C-alpha positions in Angstrom: 16.1 -13.5 -44.9 14.8 -11.7 -41.9 14.3 -15.0 -40.0 17.9 -16.1 -40.7 19.2 -12.8 -39.3 17.2 -13.2 -36.1 18.5 -16.7 -35.5 22.1 -15.6 -36.0 21.7 -12.6 -33.7 20.2 -14.8 -30.9 23.0 -17.4 -31.2 25.7 -14.8 -31.0 24.0 -13.2 -28.0 23.9 -16.5 -26.1 27.5 -17.3 -26.8 28.6 -13.9 -25.5 26.4 -14.3 -22.4 28.0 -17.7 -21.6 31.6 -16.4 -21.7 31.3 -12.8 -20.4 31.7 -12.2 -16.7 29.3 -9.5 -15.6 30.7 -7.0 -13.0 29.4 -7.7 -9.5 26.8 -5.2 -8.3 27.7 -3.1 -5.3 25.7 -4.4 -2.3 24.8 -2.4 0.9 23.3 -4.3 3.9 21.4 -1.8 5.9 22.3 -1.8 9.6 19.9 -1.3 12.5 20.3 -0.2 16.1 17.8 -2.9 17.2 16.3 -0.3 19.5 12.9 1.2 18.8 13.9 4.5 20.4 16.7 5.0 17.9 15.8 5.8 14.3 17.3 3.7 11.5 16.5 6.3 8.9 20.1 7.6 8.7 21.5 4.1 8.0 18.8 3.6 5.3 19.7 6.9 3.6 23.4 6.1 3.6 22.7 2.7 1.9 20.8 4.3 -0.9 23.5 7.0 -1.3 26.2 4.4 -1.6 24.4 1.7 -3.6 21.5 3.5 -5.2 23.1 3.8 -8.6 22.7 0.3 -10.0 23.5 -1.5 -6.7 21.6 -3.7 -4.3 20.2 -2.5 -0.9 19.4 -5.3 1.4 17.2 -5.3 4.5 17.9 -8.5 6.5 15.3 -11.1 7.3 14.3 -11.0 11.0 15.4 -7.4 11.6 13.0 -4.6 12.3 14.1 -1.2 11.1 12.7 1.7 13.1 11.3 4.6 11.0 11.1 7.3 13.6 11.7 10.2 11.2 10.6 11.3 7.7 12.4 9.0 5.2 13.1 10.2 1.7 14.5 7.5 -0.5 16.4 9.2 -3.3 19.1 8.4 -5.8 17.8 5.0 -7.0 18.7 4.5 -10.7 18.5 0.9 -11.6 18.8 -0.2 -8.0 17.4 -3.4 -6.5 15.9 -3.3 -3.0 15.7 -6.6 -1.2 13.2 -6.1 1.7 13.2 -9.2 3.8 13.0 -7.4 7.1 10.4 -5.0 8.5 10.2 -1.3 8.2 8.2 -0.1 11.2 7.1 3.4 11.8 7.2 4.9 15.3 3.8 5.5 16.9 5.0 8.7 18.7 2.3 11.0 17.4 3.7 14.1 19.0 7.1 13.5 17.4 5.6 12.8 14.0 3.8 16.2 14.0 7.3 17.8 13.5 8.7 15.1 11.1 6.5 14.5 8.1 6.5 16.5 4.9 3.4 18.0 3.4 2.1 17.4 -0.2 -0.3 20.0 -1.5 -3.0 17.5 -2.6 -5.5 17.5 0.3 -2.7 18.7 2.6 -1.4 15.2 2.7 1.3 14.2 5.2 4.1 11.9 4.0 6.3 9.6 6.0 8.2 7.3 3.6 8.8 8.7 0.1 10.4 7.1 -2.9 11.5 10.2 -4.8 12.8 10.5 -8.3 13.5 6.7 -8.8 14.1 5.2 -12.2 14.2 1.5 -13.0 13.7 0.4 -9.3 12.8 -3.0 -8.1 11.6 -3.3 -4.5 10.9 -7.0 -3.7 11.1 -9.6 -1.0 13.2 -12.7 -2.0 12.1 -14.5 1.2 8.5 -13.4 1.0 8.6 -11.9 4.5 9.1 -8.2 3.6 6.8 -6.0 5.6 6.1 -2.2 5.9 4.3 -1.6 9.2 2.5 1.7 9.8 2.0 0.8 13.5 -1.2 2.9 13.5 -3.2 1.7 16.5 -2.3 4.8 18.5 -3.3 7.0 15.6 -6.7 5.3 15.2 -7.4 5.5 18.9 -6.5 9.2 19.0 -8.5 10.0 15.8 -11.7 8.4 17.1 -11.5 10.3 20.4 -11.6 13.7 18.6 -14.8 15.5 17.5 -15.8 14.6 14.0 -15.0 18.1 12.8 -11.6 18.2 14.3 -8.9 17.9 11.6 -5.9 18.8 13.8 -4.6 15.2 13.8 -2.7 15.0 10.6 -2.0 11.3 10.0 0.9 10.3 7.7 0.5 8.2 4.5 2.6 5.1 4.7 4.3 5.0 1.3 4.5 7.6 -1.4 6.0 7.2 -4.9 6.7 10.6 -6.4 8.3 11.8 -9.7 9.4 8.3 -10.5 9.3 6.0 -13.5 9.5 2.2 -14.0 9.2 1.2 -10.3 8.1 -2.3 -9.4 7.1 -3.5 -5.9 6.8 -7.3 -5.8 5.7 -9.5 -2.9 5.5 -6.7 -0.3 3.1 -6.8 2.6 1.8 -3.6 4.2 -0.1 -3.3 7.5 -1.8 -0.7 9.6 -1.2 2.6 7.9 -2.4 5.7 9.8 -3.8 7.1 6.6 -3.6 5.9 3.0 -1.3 3.0 2.3 0.1 4.0 -1.1 0.1 7.5 -2.7 1.3 7.5 -6.3 1.9 11.0 -7.6 3.4 12.5 -10.8 4.8 9.1 -11.8 4.6 6.6 -14.6 5.1 2.9 -15.2 4.5 1.9 -11.6 3.8 -1.8 -10.9 2.5 -3.4 -7.7 2.6 -7.2 -8.0 1.5 -9.7 -5.4 0.8 -7.0 -2.8 -1.0 -7.7 0.5 -2.5 -4.8 2.5 -4.2 -5.2 5.9 -5.5 -2.8 8.4 -6.9 -4.3 11.7 -7.7 -2.4 14.8 -7.4 -4.1 18.2 -9.8 -1.6 19.8 -13.2 -0.2 18.9 -11.5 2.6 16.9 -12.4 2.7 13.2 -9.6 2.4 10.6 -10.6 5.6 8.8 -9.2 6.7 5.4 -6.9 3.6 5.0 -7.2 3.6 1.2 -5.1 0.9 -0.4 -3.9 2.8 -3.5 -4.4 6.5 -4.1 -3.5 7.6 -7.7 -3.4 11.3 -8.2 -1.7 14.2 -10.0 -0.5 12.9 -13.4 -0.2 9.2 -12.7 0.2 7.4 -16.0 0.7 3.7 -16.6 0.1 2.0 -13.3 -0.4 -1.7 -12.9 -1.8 -3.3 -9.7 -1.8 -7.1 -10.1 -2.6 -9.9 -7.6 -3.4 -7.6 -4.6 -5.1 -8.7 -1.4 -6.5 -5.7 0.4 -8.3 -5.8 3.8 -8.9 -2.3 5.1 -11.4 0.4 5.8 -11.7 2.7 2.8 -11.3 2.6 -0.9 -9.4 -0.5 -2.1 -8.1 1.6 -5.1 -9.0 5.2 -5.8 -8.4 6.9 -9.1 -8.0 10.5 -8.2 -7.6 13.6 -10.5 -5.4 13.2 -13.6 -5.0 9.4 -13.3 -4.7 7.7 -16.7 -3.7 4.4 -18.2 -4.2 2.2 -15.2 -4.8 -1.6 -14.9 -6.1 -3.2 -11.7 -6.5 -7.0 -12.0 -6.6 -10.2 -10.0 -7.4 -8.4 -6.7 -9.4 -9.2 -3.6 -10.9 -6.3 -1.7 -12.2 -7.1 1.8 -14.3 -4.7 3.9 -13.5 -1.8 1.6 -15.4 1.1 0.0 -14.8 -0.3 -3.5 -12.5 0.3 -6.5 -13.5 3.9 -7.1 -13.1 6.5 -9.8 -12.9 9.7 -7.8 -13.9 11.5 -6.0 -13.5 14.2 -8.7 -14.3 17.9 -9.1 -13.9 18.7 -5.4 -12.1 22.0 -5.8 -13.5 25.3 -7.3 -12.6 25.9 -10.9 -10.4 22.9 -11.2 -10.8 20.5 -14.2 -10.2 16.9 -13.3 -9.6 14.0 -15.7 -9.6 10.2 -15.2 -9.4 8.1 -18.3 -8.2 4.8 -19.7 -8.9 2.6 -16.6 -9.3 -1.2 -16.8 -10.4 -3.1 -13.7 -10.5 -6.9 -14.3 -11.1 -10.0 -12.1 -11.7 -8.2 -8.8 -13.6 -9.8 -5.9 -15.3 -7.8 -3.2 -15.8 -9.8 0.0 -16.4 -9.3 3.8 -13.5 -8.4 6.0 -12.3 -11.3 8.3 -14.1 -9.7 11.2 -17.4 -9.9 9.2 -17.5 -6.2 8.2 -19.3 -5.8 4.9 -17.7 -4.2 1.9 -19.7 -1.0 1.3 -19.3 -0.6 -2.4 -17.9 -2.6 -5.3 -17.8 -0.7 -8.6 -18.0 3.0 -7.8 -17.8 6.4 -9.6 -18.1 9.5 -7.4 -18.1 13.2 -8.4 -18.9 16.3 -6.5 -21.7 18.6 -7.7 -21.4 21.9 -9.5 -21.8 25.3 -8.0 -18.9 26.0 -5.7 -17.0 22.9 -6.8 -15.1 21.9 -10.0 -15.7 20.1 -13.2 -14.1 17.5 -15.4 -14.3 14.3 -17.4 -14.3 10.5 -17.0 -13.5 8.6 -20.2 -12.9 5.0 -21.2 -13.5 3.2 -18.0 -14.0 -0.6 -17.9 -14.9 -2.8 -15.0 -15.0 -6.5 -16.2 -15.3 -9.8 -14.4 -16.3 -8.4 -11.0 -17.4 -10.8 -8.2 -19.6 -9.6 -5.4 -20.1 -11.3 -2.0 -22.1 -9.6 0.7 -21.5 -6.0 -0.6 -24.0 -3.3 0.5 -23.9 -1.4 -2.8 -22.5 -3.5 -5.6 -22.6 -0.8 -8.3 -22.7 2.9 -7.6 -22.6 6.1 -9.7 -22.8 9.0 -7.3 -22.8 12.6 -8.8 -23.8 14.2 -5.5 -20.8 13.1 -3.4 -20.7 14.5 0.1 -23.7 16.8 -0.5 -27.4 17.0 -0.1 -30.0 16.2 -2.7 -31.4 19.7 -2.6 -27.9 21.3 -3.3 -27.2 18.9 -6.1 -30.6 19.6 -7.6 -29.7 23.3 -7.8 -26.1 22.7 -8.8 -25.7 19.4 -10.7 -22.4 17.8 -11.3 -20.3 19.1 -14.3 -18.2 16.0 -14.8 -18.9 14.3 -18.2 -18.8 10.5 -18.2 -18.2 8.8 -21.5 -17.5 5.2 -22.5 -18.0 3.7 -19.1 -18.4 -0.1 -19.3 -19.5 -2.3 -16.4 -19.8 -5.9 -17.4 -19.8 -9.4 -16.1 -20.7 -8.6 -12.5 -22.0 -11.5 -10.5 -22.8 -12.5 -6.9 -25.1 -11.5 -4.1 -25.4 -8.2 -2.2 -25.6 -8.0 1.6 -29.2 -6.9 1.5 -28.4 -3.8 3.5 -30.3 -1.8 0.9 -33.2 -4.2 0.4 -33.3 -5.5 -3.2 -31.3 -2.6 -4.6 -28.1 -3.8 -6.2 -27.2 -0.7 -8.2 -27.6 3.1 -7.8 -26.9 5.0 -10.9 -27.5 8.7 -10.2 -26.3 10.8 -13.2 -26.2 14.6 -13.5 -28.8 16.3 -15.8 -26.1 18.9 -16.7 -23.4 16.5 -17.9 -23.0 13.6 -20.3 -23.5 10.2 -18.5 -22.8 7.4 -21.0 -23.0 4.1 -19.1 -23.0 0.6 -20.6 -23.9 -2.3 -18.4 -23.9 -5.9 -19.6 -24.1 -9.4 -18.1 -25.1 -8.2 -14.7 -26.0 -11.3 -12.7 -26.6 -10.1 -9.2 -29.0 -11.6 -6.6 -30.3 -10.4 -3.2 -30.6 -12.4 0.0 -34.4 -12.1 0.0 -34.6 -14.1 -3.2 -36.6 -11.3 -4.9 -35.8 -9.5 -8.1 -32.8 -7.2 -7.9 -33.6 -3.5 -8.4 -31.5 -1.1 -10.4 -32.1 2.5 -9.3 -31.4 5.0 -12.1 -31.7 8.7 -12.5 -30.8 10.6 -15.7 -29.1 7.6 -17.3 -28.8 7.0 -21.1 -31.6 5.0 -22.7 -29.3 2.2 -23.8 -27.7 1.6 -20.4 -28.4 -2.1 -20.6 -30.3 -2.9 -17.4 -34.0 -2.7 -16.4 -34.0 0.7 -14.5 -36.3 1.7 -11.7 -36.6 5.4 -11.2 
């Protein structure tokens, strides 16, 4: 009886669909001055105000839209954004110092923010949609400053905040001054077929150009079919990131797909849980720069720092090619061994699974292919299986371990 009901319902729905005439969606084609000295931000905001509620916002192929001011994209409820043109940020550093908005996490500067969106699709029907951070001037200025100088506050390229059910599909992003994507206080966010590239035309390093930063109550994020070539973490799961899938990705010249860093701030309890990383390849950047890390978990020590937990983390089907440190668990992040000996990390790690990891390291650390440094003052439950890693020398791979559980699954060397 149930099957009959379902068939009748489906047939009725199809007949209705064939005869009904859906109402056309309101469409806004975003205009541009065509002049890099004039900001197109006002025109973009007008388009979202007019068509954001269920309409279509279209950026035309072949047109570059100048983002010379802070851009807050608001009012998108069921809207479709067709990005076939280019959103290009101004590289006027002096002007940006007065333009961007600050987020409290690590005093982050924001330049383009999707705020409060629900059921939003941002895609490129032509496959040519581009968001360009235009960061060369930022990188050149940053490298010219003393290492301890933090006065140059570089903006994050794209932030998704307080949003739900947002999908980005087929979008390319290049040359962000800082992180490429910052996802905060949002849920059900999907990045599909995403390309991220950061390339310097000078000797300046492309510092802190993380591909995806997930922080502050991010729940249900899916990153699929991503190609990232940049100079920091490919994906980083920051505090309070849960229920995240990263799969079918290529990370070139990065610092890895990382849990953390966690427990940086005094008295703050950080959580990262329910993370699944599957079918990810770590390779050299096109200029030959090695990837520093592949699988990576990093926590700050105790003492003046915080505490927390890492739970139910899986890395599966990981391919390594020329990576300096294929597998890293670092519970003494950004500190000295002597400090960490006195103040071990207070982040508990449970149900961490690393399996089906294959390939060859760069040999930068001799025959070492894994460094698992656990805290003596916190739970560290690691399970490794089917690790098929080789080293260029042809010798036996070495797994360096400290304070790991007895059933870790690999032959440990202290």
